[in-house]
C-alpha positions in Angstrom: 92.5 68.2 112.9 92.1 64.8 111.6 93.4 64.7 108.0 92.9 60.6 107.9 89.4 59.7 105.8 87.3 57.6 106.7 86.0 55.0 103.8 82.6 57.5 103.6 84.7 59.9 103.3 87.5 58.8 100.7 84.2 57.9 98.9 82.5 61.8 99.1 86.2 63.0 97.8 86.2 61.2 94.8 82.9 61.8 93.7 83.5 65.4 93.9 87.2 64.7 92.3 85.0 62.7 89.2 82.7 66.3 89.0 85.1 68.5 88.8 87.1 66.5 85.8 83.6 66.0 84.3 82.4 69.8 84.6 85.2 71.6 84.8 85.7 72.1 81.5 85.1 74.8 78.6 85.0 78.5 79.5 85.4 77.1 82.8 88.8 76.4 82.3 89.9 78.5 80.3 89.0 80.9 84.0 90.3 78.9 86.5 91.7 81.3 89.8 89.9 84.3 88.4 88.6 86.7 90.2 88.1 86.9 94.1 86.1 89.2 96.2 87.8 92.3 95.4 87.5 91.7 92.0 84.6 90.8 89.2 86.7 89.7 86.2 84.6 87.2 84.5 81.8 87.7 86.2 79.4 86.2 83.7 81.7 83.3 83.8 81.5 82.8 87.7 77.6 83.5 87.3 77.5 80.5 85.0 80.3 78.2 87.2 77.9 78.9 90.5 74.9 77.5 88.7 76.7 75.0 86.8 77.6 74.1 90.9 74.4 74.5 92.0 72.5 72.0 89.5 75.1 70.1 90.5 74.3 69.7 94.3 77.6 71.3 95.5 76.1 75.4 96.7 75.5 75.1 100.4 75.9 72.0 101.1 75.7 72.1 104.8 71.9 74.0 104.5 69.0 71.5 104.9 67.6 69.7 102.0 64.3 71.8 102.2 66.3 74.8 101.0 68.8 72.8 98.9 71.1 71.9 101.0 72.8 68.4 101.2 72.9 68.4 105.0 76.3 67.8 104.8 78.9 67.3 108.2 81.5 69.8 108.1 84.1 66.8 107.6 82.0 66.7 104.3 82.2 70.6 103.9 86.2 70.3 104.8 86.9 67.5 102.3 84.8 69.8 99.7 86.6 73.2 100.2 90.2 70.7 99.9 89.1 69.8 96.8 87.7 72.7 95.2 91.2 74.7 96.4 92.8 71.7 94.2 90.7 72.5 91.2 90.8 75.9 91.6 88.1 76.6 89.8 86.7 80.4 88.8 86.0 82.2 92.2 82.5 82.1 92.7 80.2 85.0 92.3 77.4 84.7 94.5 79.5 84.3 98.1 77.9 86.8 99.5 74.3 85.4 99.5 76.1 81.7 100.5 78.6 82.0 102.3 77.7 85.4 104.9 73.9 86.5 104.5 72.6 82.9 104.2 74.3 81.6 107.5 73.1 84.4 108.9 69.7 83.9 107.7 69.4 80.3 108.9 70.4 81.2 112.4 68.3 84.2 113.0 65.4 84.2 110.3 62.2 83.4 110.4 60.8 80.0 108.5 59.1 82.4 106.6 61.8 84.2 105.3 64.2 80.7 105.0 61.5 79.2 102.4 61.6 82.7 100.6 65.3 83.7 100.3 67.3 80.4 100.8 66.0 78.1 97.8 66.9 81.1 95.6 70.5 81.4 97.0 71.0 78.3 96.3 69.6 77.9 92.6 72.0 81.4 91.7 68.6 83.4 91.4 68.6 86.8 93.2 72.4 88.4 94.1 72.8 89.9 97.3 74.7 93.0 98.6 76.1 93.5 102.2 74.7 97.4 103.6 76.7 97.7 106.9 79.4 99.8 106.7 79.2 103.9 106.2 81.0 106.6 105.8 82.4 107.4 109.0 81.2 104.4 110.2 83.6 101.3 108.7 85.7 99.6 111.9 83.3 101.7 114.0 80.2 99.9 112.8 78.2 101.5 115.8 78.0 104.7 114.7 76.2 104.0 111.8 73.8 106.6 110.7 71.3 105.1 108.3 67.7 105.1 110.0 65.0 103.5 109.2 61.4 103.6 110.9 57.5 102.5 110.2 55.4 104.2 107.9 52.2 101.7 108.5 53.4 98.0 107.4 56.9 99.3 105.6 60.0 100.3 106.4 61.6 103.5 104.9 65.0 103.9 105.1 67.8 107.1 104.9 71.2 106.9 104.5 74.3 105.8 103.0 76.4 102.4 102.4 79.7 102.0 101.3 82.1 99.7 100.2 79.6 97.3 99.2 81.2 94.5 97.5 79.5 93.2 93.9 76.2 95.6 95.1 76.0 96.6 91.0 74.6 93.1 90.7 72.5 92.8 94.0 68.9 92.3 93.9 68.3 92.5 97.5 70.5 93.8 100.5 70.5 92.6 103.8 71.0 96.7 106.2 72.2 97.9 109.3 69.9 100.8 110.4 69.2 102.5 113.5 65.9 102.3 114.2 65.4 103.4 117.7 67.7 106.6 118.1 67.3 107.0 121.6 69.1 103.5 122.4 72.8 103.2 123.4 74.9 102.9 120.7 74.8 99.1 120.3 71.5 99.0 120.8 68.5 100.2 118.4 69.9 98.8 115.4 68.2 96.6 113.0 68.9 94.2 110.4 66.6 94.6 107.2 66.4 93.1 104.1 65.7 95.4 101.6 65.3 95.1 97.6 67.4 96.9 95.2 64.9 97.3 92.2 63.0 100.7 93.5 62.9 104.3 93.0 64.2 105.2 96.8 67.8 102.8 96.2 70.5 104.5 93.9 73.7 102.4 94.0 76.9 104.0 92.4 79.8 101.9 91.0 83.5 102.9 92.6 86.6 103.0 90.4 88.9 100.7 92.9 92.8 101.2 93.0 92.4 97.8 89.9 90.5 99.6 88.0 87.5 97.6 88.6 83.8 99.3 89.5 82.5 96.2 91.8 83.0 98.1 94.8 79.8 100.5 95.4 78.1 103.1 97.1 74.8 102.6 98.1 72.6 105.6 98.9 68.5 105.2 100.6 66.3 107.9 100.2 62.7 107.1 101.1 64.0 103.1 100.2 61.1 101.2 101.3 60.6 97.5 102.8 57.9 95.4 104.6 57.0 95.2 108.6 58.3 91.5 108.0 61.8 92.1 106.3 63.6 92.1 109.6 66.4 89.4 110.5 66.3 88.8 114.4 64.2 90.8 116.6 63.8 94.6 116.1 67.0 97.0 117.8 68.9 93.6 118.4 70.8 93.5 115.4 73.7 94.3 116.7 74.3 90.3 117.6 72.6 89.7 113.9 75.5 91.5 112.2 78.2 90.1 114.7 76.8 86.6 113.3 77.5 87.4 110.0 80.9 88.9 110.4 81.8 85.7 112.7 80.9 83.7 109.1 83.2 86.3 107.5 85.8 85.7 109.7 85.0 81.9 110.0 84.7 79.2 107.5 85.0 81.4 104.1 88.6 82.3 105.3 89.3 78.7 104.7 88.9 78.6 101.0 90.5 81.8 100.2 93.7 80.2 102.5 93.6 77.4 99.9 93.4 79.9 96.8 96.6 81.6 98.5 98.6 78.3 98.1 98.5 78.6 94.1 99.3 82.2 94.6 102.8 81.3 95.7 103.4 79.0 93.4 102.9 82.2 90.9 104.8 83.7 92.2 108.2 81.7 92.9 106.9 80.9 89.2 107.8 84.5 88.2 111.1 84.8 90.5 112.5 81.7 88.2 111.4 82.4 84.9 113.5 85.3 85.0 116.4 84.6 86.7 115.5 86.8 90.1 115.5 83.5 92.2 119.0 83.5 92.3 118.7 87.1 94.9 119.3 85.6 98.7 116.9 88.0 100.1 114.3 87.1 97.8 114.7 83.2 98.0 114.3 84.1 102.1 111.1 85.8 101.7 109.3 83.4 99.0 110.3 81.0 101.8 108.3 83.2 104.3 105.3 83.4 101.7 105.5 79.8 101.1 105.7 79.3 105.1 102.7 81.8 105.8 100.6 80.5 103.4 101.3 76.8 105.4 100.3 78.6 108.4 96.9 80.1 107.1 95.7 76.6 105.7 97.0 75.2 109.5 94.7 78.2 111.3 91.5 77.5 108.8 92.2 73.6 109.9 92.3 74.9 113.7 89.1 76.8 113.0 87.5 73.7 112.1 88.5 71.8 115.0 86.8 74.3 116.8 83.3 74.4 114.8 84.0 71.1 115.4 83.7 71.5 119.3 86.9 69.6 119.5 89.4 72.4 119.5 89.4 75.9 121.2 86.6 78.6 120.6 85.8 79.1 116.8 85.3 82.9 117.6 88.7 83.4 118.0 90.5 81.4 116.4 88.6 83.1 113.4 90.4 86.5 114.3 93.2 84.9 114.9 93.3 83.1 111.5 92.0 86.7 109.6 94.9 88.9 111.3 97.4 86.1 110.7 95.8 85.9 106.9 95.0 89.9 105.8 99.1 91.2 107.1 100.7 87.7 105.5 98.5 88.3 102.4 100.0 92.2 102.3 103.6 90.9 102.7 102.9 88.3 99.5 102.3 91.1 97.5 105.2 93.3 98.2 106.9 89.8 97.6 105.5 89.0 94.1 106.3 92.4 92.7 110.0 92.1 93.5 110.2 88.3 92.1 108.1 89.8 89.4 111.1 92.4 88.7 111.0 95.4 86.1 108.2 93.4 84.6 105.9 94.3 87.7 106.0 98.2 86.7 104.3 97.4 83.3 100.6 96.8 83.1 98.2 95.9 79.6 96.0 97.9 77.3 93.7 99.2 79.6 95.3 99.1 82.7 95.1 95.0 82.3 96.9 93.8 85.9 98.3 90.1 85.9 97.3 88.0 88.8 100.3 89.1 91.2 99.8 92.9 90.2 96.6 92.3 92.0 97.3 90.6 94.6 99.8 93.6 95.7 97.1 96.3 95.1 94.5 94.5 96.2 95.8 92.8 99.6 96.1 96.3 100.8 92.5 96.4 101.8 92.6 93.1 103.5 93.9 94.7 106.7 90.2 96.7 106.4 87.3 94.5 105.6 85.8 92.6 107.7 87.5 93.9 110.7 90.5 96.0 111.2 93.3 94.2 112.2 93.6 97.1 115.1 90.4 96.6 116.2 91.0 92.5 115.9 94.0 93.6 117.9 92.1 94.7 120.6 88.9 91.9 120.7 91.9 89.4 120.8 93.6 91.0 124.0 90.3 91.9 125.9 88.3 89.1 125.6 90.8 86.5 125.2 94.0 87.7 127.2 92.1 89.3 129.6 94.5 92.5 129.2 93.0 95.8 130.5 90.3 97.4 128.1 91.5 100.1 126.2 90.8 103.5 127.4 87.5 105.1 126.3 86.9 108.2 126.2 83.2 110.0 128.2 
């Protein structure tokens, strides 16, 4: 990845920096770095920030202009990601729609679906939740049991989903359902778009280890959606789902990796502030955390090179990035607690956690969501290195 900017990209970079200087103020500046994919702190501020970005034309940069995007090049999107991380604004509230569902719909959706949903995502007028994982069907997603059948011009959905991030805020869910019970495991699955505001959908918040409740389980009991609310072919939803997860493991990782550099600075600052930096073992681990953060960034840049068609397979690089980042971030959380010393065991009123405590607790799940590390190792070994497939039971 050549990071030398052309004159046009330098102008674009200056436009971004000027906009941040003028708009990342007030409540937005007071909440710099607040929130994450597992944390809904200051939700209203973050939604307002997304609307500010939308008004400025900074959401969904690569999308077609007809849907509210800028049709920005990959290089422009990369420059924006780098500058976004440098500014460290509040974490965007609408990543599900913008970074996961939206790109999937762009690739697999019908013209009518795109026209209906994409502009509202860009305008921050509708929120989305993901209905993939189920009890007993997380890493083994093909084992899902949620079913859907046609009743006239509507699909009727029965089943349960879990681990739905920001589910309590969602207006719509994109839900994997088994639509052909007799088909092989990876077939007979369809992705349906289901409105949340109806009697057949019940969203139950789950209190997570950080004390928040934005993580949800969702029950579908005779929920309905119209016949045309299928993304991709009927019974062909597995390939659509893999496209969505590829996005999750891909370009969306880059921004999070760049944010982690700010976290490492906080960890080092804690060790310096309380004198823990004098411990040579802790200093070694701080160097490891600093190095790992840079490797995450470089992995992200390699991924962007692959997406541009100038490097290796971006799918492979996305898996590599995901495996490395999830394990490294867990180590960083452990290092953060040792850097804080005894203060790491203290919480504020109503179990209020500081950023480093949040990292320690929440990073435990990163080796699970978006594809478990063990599954990713199998994918890389079998599909990339050509090693024999893992034995399966009949």
